[in-house]
N, C-alpha and C positions, 0 to 999 in steps of 0.2 A: 378665408373663404372656405366654406364647407366642402370637405372632400379633397382639399389641396394641401392639407397639413402633411408635412414630411414625417416619416417614421423616425423614432429615436434611433441613434446609432446602434444601441444594443439590439433593437428589434430588427433593423436592417441586417446586422451581423448574423443574427439567428436565422433569418430567412435565407441568407446566403448559405449557411451551413445545412439547412434543410435541403436546398437544391443540390448541394455538393453530395450529400448522403444519397439523395434520390438518384443522382447520376451514377452512383456506385452500387445501387441495388438495395438501399435501405430507406425505410420511412422513419424519419426522426420524429419522435413525439416531443411535446413540450414538458414532459415530466422529468424534472431534474432529479437525479439519484445521488448526486454528490458533487463537490467542487473542491478545487485546490487553488494554490496561488496562481498557477498558470493553466488550469484546465477545468473542464466541467464534464460531468458524465450524465448522459441522457438515456432513457429507455428508447429502444428502436425496434423495428420489425423488418426482418429479411423478406424481400419480395420473392415471389415464385420464380421469377427470372434469375435472381441471384442464386437461389438454391439449385436451379438447373445447371448452373455453371460451376458449382462448388459442391462436389459429392460429399466431402467431409462435413461441411456446414449442414447440408440437408440431412445427413445421417444423425448428427448431433441433435438437431432440432426435432427430428422425428421421434427420437428416443425420449425427448422431453415433452412431446405432444403440444408444442407451441412454436411460434416463429419469432420469439422475443430474444433480443441481445442487448447488451449495454455498449454504448459507443462513447469513448472518452475523447474529447476534442481538446487538443493541446495547442495553445497559442505559441507557434514557433517564433513569432516576432518578440514575445515577452519572455519566454523561457530562456534562462542563461545557458550559454554554450549551445552545442548542437545535440539533438536527440539521437542516440544510438539505439534504435528500437530492436531489441532481441527477444522480446516476449512472445508468448504464444497465445493464440486465440482461435476462434473458429474460422477466421478469415484473415487474409493479409491486411496489413496497414496500408492506407492510402493517404496522400498528402498533397497540398498545394503550397504556394509561397507563404501563406499566412498560418495554416493550421495543419496539424497531423491528426489523423483519425485512427484510433485504436478500437477495433471490434473485439469486444470481450464477451466471454460466456456470462450469461445472466445467472447468478447464484440464487438457488431456491430460498436460502435463509439470509440473503443479503451479505453485507460485510461484517467484519468483526466488531466494529464500533456499534453498529445497529444491534448486534447480538448482545453485547455487553450491556447496552442501555435497556434492552428488552428484559434480559435476565434480572438486572438490578431492580427494575420496577416490580417484577413478579416476586422476587425474594424480599422486597422492601429493605434491601441491604445492598450497598454499592459493590459492584464487581461480581465476578464469577466465583462459585465455590472452588475450593482448592483442587478437587479431583478433576473438574472440567478444565480449569485453567492449566493444570499440569498436562492433561491430555492434548489440548490444543497447542500448547507451547512446544511440546515434544514434536508435533507434526511440523510446526513452523521452523524449529531448529533443524529438523531433518531436511526441509525444503531449502533452507539457506545453505546448509552444508553441501547439498547437491550442487547448488549454483557455484559455490566457492571452489568445489573440487573440479568444476568445469571451467574455472577461470573467469567466472562472471560475478561481478558485484552488483547488488541491486540499487543501492544509494537512495532509495525512496521507500524504505520499510516503514509502514504505518498501518494502523488498524483498518483504514479505508481501502487499503490495497490487499487485504486478506479476505477471501471469500469463503463462505460455508455452503456446501451443497445440501441436498435434502436428507443425506445420511449424517450430517454433522461433520463431514470431513473437510479439512482445510485445504484451500488452494491459494498459493501465492500468485499474484497477478500484477499487471501494470509495470512492465519493464522499460517504460519510456525513458528513464534516466540511467538504465543499466549500462555497464561498461565491461568490455572484455579485456582482461589484463594479460598481457604476455609476460610481464615481469612483475613478480610479487612485490618487489621493492619500489616500484614506480609510485610516486606521489601524484595525486590528482589535485586539481584546483577549482573545478567547476562546482558552483553551489547547486545542490540538488535537494529536493524534498521539502517538507514543511518544517518551519523553524522548531515547532514543538517536539518533533521526533528526530531532529538533526543533531549529529554529534558536534561537540564544541570544536573539534579539529576541522570540520567542514566550515563552520562559521569563521574560522581563522584562516581559511583558504588553502591550507596544505594538509593533505590527509592521505592515509592508506585506506582504500575502499573497503577491504575486509574488516578492518578495525572499526571503521565508521558504521558498518552494518551491525557489529556487535553492540555498539551503544544503542542503536535503534531497537534491537531485540530487548535490551533492558527496559527501555521506555514502554514497549508493548507489554512485557511481562508485568510491569507496574500497573498499567492500565487494566489488565485482566483481573488483578486481585484487589484493586482499590476502586475501580470504576472512574478514575480520573487520570489526568496526565501529571507527572511529577513537576514539570516546569512549564509555565505558561506566561509568555511575555513577547510582545511584538518587536521591541527594539533589541538589536543584537547585543549591545553592551550590557543591558539589563539581564538578558537571557544568560549570558556568560557569567554574570554575577551570581545568579541563582544556581547555575550548574556548579560553580566553585564551592558553594556551601552544601551541595548535595541534596538528595531527596529526603523528605520526611517520611517516617514509617509509623503507622499505627500499631497498637498491640496485636499480637497474633497474626501478623502478616505472613510469616513463614513458619508454619507449624511443623514442617519436616526438618529433622536434624541435618546438620551439615552446613557448608558455606552458602550464604544467600546469593542466588544468581543475579538478583537485581543489583545488589551492592557491587558484586564482582564485575558486572557488565557496565555499570555506570561509573567507571573510573575516568577521571579527567585525563590521565596519561594513557594514550591509546595502547601502548605496549603492556600496561598493567591489567588490561581487561581480560576476563575469563575467555579462553578459547572455546570453540564449539564442542570439542571433545570433552572438555571439563564440564560444560553445561549439560551435555548429553549424559555424562556419568551421574550428575546430580539428579537428572530427571528419570534415570532408569529405575524401573520397579525394584523395590527393596525386598529381599527375601526375609521372612520372619526369622528371628534368631531363636 
């Protein structure tokens, strides 16, 4: 009968999320900005009432001359383990029994994946040029080093979780799977992140969070300079097979002398991976001889 057809489950779910966001002071748009295995990111607008109750949010948005934010909606019913949200954004996280909502800063230049694709199209060559890749990777390594020095492991490092502002500065975001470690020797077991950027030790369920982050840094560095991911496979056992054989490298991938940080980070044995200090030394500007 006309008008009596039920909405599809996905539509009903989205409308519930719209209502949930509205109740918390945000107008959720239908523009999807990204998605992951357990989450989706939408463009949203902070209401005037919300900004009146959050001075920091109002100040941030006034400086940007708009009221737009990004809201990441994570399905807590589907995500493995529990989410320990320690990330920062312009407003606190809110949640219900089904979803967690992370209010994130809207980056002027989008995320790193979008930037790599955009630059690749303009250059008619995949990936970023070495100078830009080196500059951005230096910022990323510095951000991860700051997290690790504070006892925080990210566990979901990927290009989509790295934002660029209007000055081209990098900001690490989305700490939905982050964990605060009291003991550096503690092994974790919760599966986190996307398979394409996840360390083999996470796929095998026992891992050190800091060492797992190092592997993901190698994946991101590879994506920066080649415009693609080194390993791409949906099934875990096939992904582990690809990882065992290692990434392939085209000619001229690492024009700077010295140990290649990609090879050093993408080591199957976690303890064999380059440490952040070693990577930082490789990235440090070299004085002319």
